[in-house]
N, C-alpha and C positions, 0 to 999 in steps of 0.2 A: 419062298415060292413055287408054287406047283407049275412044271412047266405048259408054258400057252400056246397053242397052234398063229403060224404065223411064222414072218419073216422079219429082219430089221431094217428100218431105213435111216436118211441120213435126218441131221437135225431140221426140223421145219421151217418154211418162212416165217418169223411173227406178224409181220406185217402189222395189220389194227386188229386189235384183242379182239376177242368174241365180245358180246355183253354180259352174257352168262355162258358156267362148262357146259359142252353136250353132257346129255343125263344119263349119258353111260361111258364108262371108261373101262380097260379092260385092267388095269394097273395102279393102283396105289402105293406112289413111291412118298417114304417120309425119313425125315430127321426123325433123330431121337430125344437129346436133351433140348429143351426149351421148343418143342413140337407137339411131338407123339406125350414122351415122358412132362407130366407135372411137375410142380417147383422140388416136390418129396419121392421123387425117379421112381414114381410107381405110372401106373396105366389104368386111368378111370374105367369103372364097371362099363359107364356110357361108351368110352369109347372103344371098348374089348366088343358091345354087343354092334354099334356099330360097323367098323370090321369083317365082325360075323354075319352082318346082313350085305355087307357088299360082296362077301365071298361066297354067299347061297345065290348073287345076283350072277354071281362067274368073273368078278374081280379080283385077282390075287395082290397081295401085297410084299411089297420090297423095301425092305428097311434102307436105309443108304445115312450112313451115319460115320462122324471123324474117329470115333472113339478106333480102338484098334478090336479084330474078332473076340479075342482072351478080356477086353473092357466090356462087352459087352454083351457075352453069352447070358448073364446072370438074368438081363430084361429079356429076352428074347424064350428064354425060358419060362420067363413069369406067363406070357402071353401066347405061351405054346405054336408059337413061332417056328416055322416048317420051310425047309429049301435055303435059296439065295438069299442072301444077305450080302449089300457092298459094305465095307466097312476101311478105317483109315483113311479118309477124306477119298475114296477110290484108289487106293493101294493094293484092297486086299478084296480078293472074291470067297466067298465063308457061306458051307453050307449047315447050317445050323441044324437038319435032320441028321447028319454023320458025324456032326463035329469033328469037321475038319476043310482046314482052310485049301482053299483051290488053285490061289493064285496071291503074290505077293509080287511088291517092286521094293525095292530095298533104296538109299539115300548113299548117294556117293560121298563120303567122307569129306573128300578135300574140298569141292566147291560149298560144301556144309561151313566146312569150319571158314573159308574164304567169306563168306555172309557173315556169320558173325565177329570174325576180325576187322570186316568194313565198318560193320553196325558199330562196334565198340569205336572205331576210329570217330565214322561221324556225330553219333549221337553221345558221345563221352561215357567208356567201362566201368564207372563207379557206379551208375546208373542201374545199368542192362544186369538183369536174370534169365538163366538159360535154362533151360532140361532137355532131355530127348527119351524117344521114343526106341527102344531096342529092337533091334532087326526081328522080325516072325522067326521064330514060333512064338518064342519068349517074349517079348514086347514087353519089357520091363520099363518103369517108368524111372528115369535117376532124374535129381534135381539139385542145383548148387542150392545154399542156405538159405541166400536172401529166396529163393523162387519160397519159402517155408511158409509162408501164409496162403499160397494155393496148394501146397502138397498135398494131399488125399491118403490114407491110412495105407495105400499099398505101394506107393509111393518111396522110392530109396532117396535121400539124401546126400552128396559127395561132396567135400570140402575141396578138393582139385576140379576146377571146372575141365581140365586136359582130361579128366578120366570118365566126363561123359563121354567121349569118344574111341575109349578103349576098343568098344565091340561095335561090329557091321551096327547102322542105324539104320532107324525107318523115318522120322520127321525128327527135327530142332523145334524146339519153343523156347519164343523170346518173347521178356516182358521188361517194359521202362517206366520205371519208379518218374522218370517229368516227360517223357511224349506220352500223345496218345495211339492208340493202336494203329491209326492209317498211317501216320508221322514213320512209327517204326514197319509198319508193313513196306509202306511206300521206297523206305531206304533199301529194305532185305531185298526187293525184285530189283532195285537198280542195279545193284551190288551184284547179282547173283545172276542177273541179265538171263538167258537161256535156258542155262545149266540148273536149275532149279524153279518151281513151283510156290507162292506164297499168299496166304490167308489168312482169316483170322475166325475162328470157331465161336469164341466166349470171349469177353470182354478180359485183357489185363494175357491176354495170350492171342501171339504172332506165331501161325506153322509155317515152316522152310520143309518142302517135300520134295522127292524125286521130279524131275522134269517130265511135264503134261498130266500128273497126277491132280485130278479134279472127282469132285463126286459126278460131273455129266460121265467123264473119260468111264469112271466105274461102272454105271448103271449102261450106259451102252453095249460093255462089254456083257452082263448081266443080260440085257435085251437080247446081245447074236446066241448066246447062250439059251435062252428059256422061249424067242421066237416073238417079239412084243415090240411096236415102234414109239418113236416120242409121240403119234400125234393120238396114241392110244392113252395118254400115260398123264395120268394128275399129280402134283409134286406140289408137299408141305417142307418148310420152312422158315428159318428163324433170324439165321445168319448169314454176312459175305460170303461165307464157304457155299451156302449153298446157291448162290447166284449163279452158277453154273446150271446145278440140280432144276431149276426153278424154268433158265432160258431153254434146258434141253428139251423140257417136259410140252407137250401141248398147250397144259393151262394149269401157271403155275400159284399156287396160294400162299402165302406171308400170313404170319400168325399176325396176332395183335400187338406180340412183344418183341418183334422184328424188327431188326435193325434197319434203320431209314433207305441204306441204300438195297436190301432186301425188298423192300415196298415198292420199292421205284421200278424194280422191274417185272413186279405180280401183275396178275390177272385184276387177285380179288383180296382182299383182308380179310381173314378169319379173325371170330374172340382169340383170345390168347390162351396158353395152351392150360393154364390153372384154370379157364372157364370152358376146357374141351372144346376149342375149336376146332381139331380136326371132325370130330365126330359131328360137330352142328353142321360141316357142310357136306359131309359123306350123308348124312342123312337126311339133304334134300337132293342128291343124287341118289342115291338108293332108297326109299323111301318103302317103310313095312307095308307088304300088302291087308289089304281090310279084311278085319275078321271073317272068318264062312258065315253065309248067313248075311253078312250086311248088304242094309238097302241103298244104292248107289246116292248121292246126293242129287238133284235134278239143278 
């Protein structure tokens, strides 16, 4: 995103939500998966046009994603994205124009191991599946065999869970075959205490992150660099990891496919990602000007 004039501010008091958003925002903050991206991992022509129209009106776009920078480059390139992106659930600030990682936060292995061991004892290790994202810049995805049905082509399967921690890591991913994500997340948060952050960004995947890492914290760092405030920001998301993002922004929009916990904190629920929900909202906020020579309606 191009630099904006102004200075950062603290998170606003949300108080009573406005009945509808203001007609002008300077920053559009969007998640990728389940939000800006459709189910086939593309961005529709309609959404691209809506973002372009908003840009013509002076609104910048900041991607705020759980994916590490190395995993979202192709999507940013596909939409012609330039400037700063918040990646890795807020652990990374990435300059997409220069293809350069500006900031990154790593996860201490000892508290990460303690969380894994504690969850294994509390919920049963036989059904616990593990994966890690190694530290930047490599950000390799390593997973145990029981994670196999979630493994993507660029993930590496390792037989020994201890091998997951052979190198520094940025996050740990947990999945339990007997307990829902909410139970796993609560157990991990309780065991980790203040030594880690815990969230979940897609069904069947609980994330253990460095302490203090959230999408809101990452976007605040971006705001300090670029000079915009929460009240000037509209944010879009779909999963519980987007709760800090939507509550940081002046106006939060949950997608129609969003998790109930995110819907509960949103000011508005847009259509689903496969129905171009981001575009629907932006078209209302940044309408195209009337054709030259058009006669105003009375």
